[in-house]
C-alpha positions as CSV (number, residue, x, y, z in Angstrom):
1,M,114.7,104.5,107.0
2,S,111.8,103.9,109.4
3,S,109.7,100.7,109.1
4,R,106.7,102.9,108.3
5,R,108.5,104.6,105.4
6,I,109.6,101.2,104.1
7,T,106.0,99.9,104.3
8,Q,104.7,103.1,102.5
9,Q,107.4,102.8,99.8
10,A,106.5,99.1,99.2
11,H,102.8,100.1,98.9
12,E,103.6,102.9,96.5
13,R,105.8,100.6,94.4
14,A,103.0,98.0,94.3
15,Q,100.5,100.7,93.3
16,V,102.7,101.8,90.4
17,G,103.0,98.1,89.3
18,V,99.2,97.7,89.2
19,F,98.9,101.0,87.3
20,V,101.7,100.1,84.8
21,A,100.2,96.7,84.1
22,W,96.8,98.2,83.6
23,L,98.2,101.0,81.3
24,N,100.1,98.4,79.2
25,S,97.0,96.2,78.9
26,R,94.6,99.0,78.2
27,Y,96.8,100.8,75.6
28,R,98.8,97.9,74.3
29,A,102.0,99.7,75.5
30,K,105.2,98.4,77.1
31,F,105.7,100.8,79.9
32,E,108.2,99.9,82.5
33,V,109.6,101.7,85.5
34,V,113.0,103.3,84.7
35,D,113.5,105.4,87.8
36,E,112.0,106.0,91.2
37,P,113.2,109.5,92.2
38,N,110.4,110.1,94.9
39,P,108.9,112.4,94.1
40,P,107.5,111.3,91.8
41,E,107.1,107.6,92.7
42,A,108.1,106.5,89.2
43,I,109.3,107.5,85.8
44,I,107.9,105.1,83.2
45,R,108.9,104.6,79.6
46,S,107.4,102.7,76.6
47,G,109.5,103.1,73.5
48,R,110.2,106.8,73.1
49,T,107.3,107.9,75.4
50,T,108.3,108.8,78.9
51,R,105.8,109.7,81.7
52,W,105.8,109.9,85.4
53,V,103.5,108.6,88.1
54,E,102.7,110.0,91.5
55,V,100.7,108.0,94.1
56,T,98.5,109.4,96.9
57,D,96.2,107.3,99.0
58,A,92.7,108.5,99.7
59,F,91.9,106.9,103.1
60,W,88.5,106.9,104.7
61,S,89.8,108.6,107.8
62,D,93.0,109.1,109.8
63,A,91.9,106.4,112.1
64,F,91.5,104.0,109.2
65,A,94.9,104.9,107.8
66,Q,96.5,104.3,111.2
67,D,94.7,100.9,111.3
68,E,96.0,99.9,107.9
69,Y,99.6,101.1,108.3
70,S,100.0,99.8,111.9
71,Y,98.8,96.4,110.8
72,A,101.1,96.3,107.7
73,T,104.2,97.7,109.4
74,P,106.6,95.2,111.0
75,G,107.3,96.0,114.6
76,E,104.3,98.3,115.1
77,N,101.4,97.5,117.4
78,H,98.2,97.2,115.4
79,K,95.8,100.1,116.3
80,P,92.4,99.0,115.0
81,I,89.8,101.6,114.0
82,G,87.5,100.2,116.6
83,N,83.8,99.2,116.6
84,R,81.9,102.4,117.0
85,L,79.2,104.1,115.1
86,F,80.4,105.9,111.9
87,L,78.1,108.7,110.7
88,E,78.0,109.6,107.0
89,P,81.1,107.6,105.9
90,D,80.6,108.4,102.2
91,A,80.5,112.1,102.8
92,Q,83.6,111.9,105.1
93,F,85.5,109.8,102.5
94,A,84.5,112.2,99.7
95,T,85.9,115.2,101.5
96,R,89.2,113.4,102.2
97,F,89.4,112.3,98.5
98,V,89.0,115.8,97.3
99,E,91.5,117.1,99.9
100,V,94.3,114.7,98.9
101,V,93.8,115.2,95.2
102,Q,93.6,119.0,95.6
103,K,96.8,119.0,97.6
104,K,98.6,117.1,94.8
105,L,97.2,119.3,92.0
106,E,98.3,122.5,93.7
107,K,101.8,121.2,94.7
108,S,104.5,123.2,93.0
109,S,107.2,120.5,93.7
110,Y,105.9,118.6,90.6
111,L,106.8,121.4,88.2
112,P,110.3,120.1,87.6
113,S,108.9,116.7,86.7
114,K,106.4,118.3,84.3
115,Q,109.2,120.4,82.8
116,T,111.4,117.3,82.3
117,Y,108.9,114.6,81.3
118,G,105.7,116.4,80.5
119,T,102.5,115.9,82.4
120,G,102.2,112.9,84.7
121,Y,99.6,110.6,86.0
122,L,98.2,110.9,89.5
123,L,97.1,107.5,90.9
124,V,94.8,107.6,93.9
125,P,94.3,104.2,95.6
126,I,90.9,104.3,97.2
127,M,91.4,103.0,100.8
128,Y,87.8,102.9,101.8
129,P,86.2,99.5,102.5
130,L,82.6,100.8,102.0
131,F,83.2,102.2,98.5
132,T,80.2,102.0,96.2
133,S,78.7,103.9,93.3
134,N,77.0,106.0,96.1
135,S,80.5,107.0,97.2
136,L,81.2,108.4,93.7
137,Y,78.1,110.5,94.0
138,Y,79.4,112.1,97.2
139,M,82.9,112.5,95.6
140,K,81.5,114.4,92.6
141,E,79.4,116.6,94.9
142,A,82.5,117.4,97.0
143,W,84.6,118.0,93.9
144,S,82.0,120.4,92.4
145,R,82.1,122.6,95.6
146,T,85.9,122.9,95.7
147,Q,88.1,125.6,94.1
148,I,91.3,124.0,92.9
149,K,94.3,126.0,91.8
150,D,95.5,123.2,89.4
151,L,99.1,123.8,88.3
152,G,98.6,121.5,85.3
153,C,101.3,118.9,86.3
154,F,99.0,115.9,85.7
155,R,97.5,114.8,82.4
156,S,94.9,112.7,84.2
157,V,93.9,111.4,87.6
158,Y,93.2,107.7,88.0
159,M,91.7,105.8,90.9
160,S,92.6,102.3,92.0
161,I,89.4,100.8,93.5
162,Q,89.0,97.8,95.9
163,M,91.4,99.1,98.5
164,G,94.1,99.9,95.9
165,R,94.1,96.5,94.1
166,G,92.3,97.7,91.0
167,P,90.4,98.0,88.8
168,I,91.8,101.3,87.6
169,I,89.3,104.0,86.5
170,R,89.8,107.5,85.4
171,W,88.5,110.3,87.6
172,S,86.2,111.8,85.0
173,E,85.7,115.1,87.0
174,Y,89.3,116.1,86.6
175,G,89.7,118.6,83.8
176,R,86.1,119.7,83.8
177,S,85.4,123.4,84.1
């Protein structure tokens, strides 16, 4: 397994941990990870309730993703994003957010998980250092202009704000007609 994959797997595991802790606190549940088939990232269980969790990062840009992963991956040379002018970063991020969520909602490889465990949770760590309520406005605008062929594999979409460290909030636009 490559160092990059190990780093990504550790990140996804941490994201699932943040989400499960939030879920347990929010709903007074006792979910715990019982399997990590990849995909999905985790099968979680609380009592007789079993769900599954898929994680997909919404990075501001490819350059920012490369900056973050090259910094975090042992043995890789850090490739910083650089100090240039960035035009319309909220609009750029909003487009990327919608693209990554759309890709997951339309992906048929989750159908077996849905069939076995029911609908799952899609967790989207927001990897955007400039995130504000203004970013949400752009995200909602981009979402409203996008046709998504949702296969119904996810019961809800959640975002982990502050560069994936929480808090967890539900993407309220998911499921709206």
